C-alpha positions as CSV (number, residue, x, y, z in Angstrom):
1,X,-38.0,-21.9,-2.6
2,X,-39.3,-19.6,0.2
3,X,-36.5,-20.8,2.5
4,X,-33.9,-20.1,-0.1
5,X,-35.2,-16.6,-0.7
6,X,-35.3,-15.9,3.1
7,X,-31.7,-17.2,3.4
8,X,-30.5,-15.0,0.6
9,X,-32.3,-12.0,2.1
10,X,-30.8,-12.7,5.5
11,X,-27.3,-13.0,4.0
12,X,-27.7,-9.7,2.2
13,X,-29.0,-8.0,5.3
14,X,-26.0,-9.3,7.3
15,X,-23.6,-7.6,4.9
16,X,-25.5,-4.4,4.2
17,X,-23.6,-2.5,7.0
18,X,-20.3,-2.9,5.0
19,X,-19.2,0.2,3.2
20,X,-19.6,0.3,-0.5
21,X,-16.4,-0.1,-2.5
22,X,-16.6,3.2,-4.5
23,X,-13.7,4.5,-6.6
24,X,-12.5,7.8,-5.0
25,X,-9.5,9.8,-5.9
26,X,-6.6,10.2,-3.5
27,X,-6.0,13.6,-2.0
28,X,-2.7,15.0,-0.7
29,X,-2.7,15.5,3.1
30,X,0.8,17.0,3.1
31,X,4.0,17.0,1.1
32,X,7.7,17.8,1.2
33,X,8.4,20.0,-0.6
34,X,5.3,22.0,0.1
35,X,3.8,24.0,-2.7
36,X,6.1,26.9,-3.7
37,X,8.9,25.8,-1.3
38,X,12.5,26.5,-2.0
39,X,14.9,23.5,-1.8
40,X,18.5,24.3,-0.5
41,X,21.4,21.9,-0.9
42,X,22.4,19.1,-3.2
43,X,20.1,16.4,-2.0
44,X,16.3,16.4,-2.1
45,X,13.6,14.2,-0.6
46,X,10.1,14.0,-2.0
47,X,7.4,12.8,0.3
48,X,3.7,12.9,-0.4
49,X,1.1,11.7,2.2
50,X,-2.3,10.8,0.9
51,X,-5.7,10.3,2.5
52,X,-5.7,6.6,1.9
53,X,-3.6,3.7,0.7
54,X,-1.9,3.8,-2.7
55,X,-0.2,1.2,-5.0
56,X,3.5,2.1,-4.8
57,X,4.5,0.0,-7.8
58,X,1.8,1.7,-10.0
59,X,2.8,5.2,-8.9
60,X,5.1,7.8,-10.7
61,X,7.0,10.8,-9.6
62,X,8.5,13.2,-12.1
63,X,10.2,16.5,-11.9
64,X,9.3,18.8,-14.8
65,X,10.4,22.2,-15.9
66,X,8.6,24.2,-18.6
67,X,6.5,21.1,-19.4
68,X,9.5,18.8,-20.0
69,X,10.5,15.9,-17.7
70,X,14.0,16.6,-16.3
71,X,14.0,13.7,-13.7
72,X,12.0,10.6,-13.2
73,X,12.0,9.4,-9.6
74,X,11.5,5.8,-8.3
75,X,9.2,5.7,-5.4
76,X,10.3,3.6,-2.5
77,X,8.1,0.5,-2.7
78,X,8.1,-0.3,1.1
79,X,7.2,3.2,2.5
80,X,4.0,3.6,4.5
81,X,0.8,2.5,2.7
82,X,-0.3,6.1,2.2
83,X,3.1,7.7,1.3
84,X,5.0,8.2,-1.8
85,X,8.7,8.7,-1.1
86,X,11.7,9.2,-3.3
87,X,15.1,11.0,-2.9
88,X,17.7,12.1,-5.4
89,X,20.2,14.7,-6.2
90,X,18.4,18.1,-6.4
91,X,18.0,19.5,-9.9
92,X,20.0,22.6,-10.8
93,X,18.7,26.0,-9.5
94,X,15.4,27.0,-11.0
95,X,11.6,26.5,-10.9
96,X,10.2,23.0,-11.1
97,X,7.0,21.0,-10.7
98,X,6.9,17.7,-8.9
99,X,4.2,15.7,-10.8
100,X,2.7,12.7,-9.1
101,X,0.4,10.0,-10.3
102,X,-0.9,7.1,-8.1
103,X,-3.4,4.4,-8.1
104,X,-5.7,3.5,-5.2
105,X,-6.4,-0.2,-4.4
106,X,-9.8,0.2,-6.1
107,X,-8.0,1.2,-9.3
108,X,-8.9,4.9,-9.2
109,X,-6.0,7.0,-10.7
110,X,-5.1,10.3,-9.1
111,X,-2.6,12.9,-10.2
112,X,-1.4,16.3,-9.3
113,X,1.4,18.8,-9.3
114,X,3.5,20.5,-6.6
115,X,5.5,23.6,-7.8
116,X,8.8,24.2,-6.1
117,X,12.2,25.9,-6.6
118,X,15.7,25.0,-6.1
119,X,17.9,27.8,-4.7
120,X,21.3,28.7,-6.3
């Protein structure tokens, strides 16, 4: 019995240096458009880089105006592990919010908003 307990203790000690798997929200490192940016032209690209990997298939990107969804975007599934990317025709001139929601590999859901405008 003593050998078994020593073996278990040694095994636990061997793996104690591994980082704990804690659920932490993802934070935006940078984005295009940036907050309060003005988009010019008929085509828009939306890029959000996070501080860690995300689940592309479980992520959502929506453009809202006055609290209403005006466009749902499909994130590119094979972009970098820490990037949400989508492109589409730019919405009509006005003020909008790019709303994002993503899930980290540990299951933690993060969400946020990036306000921007489209020039006439």
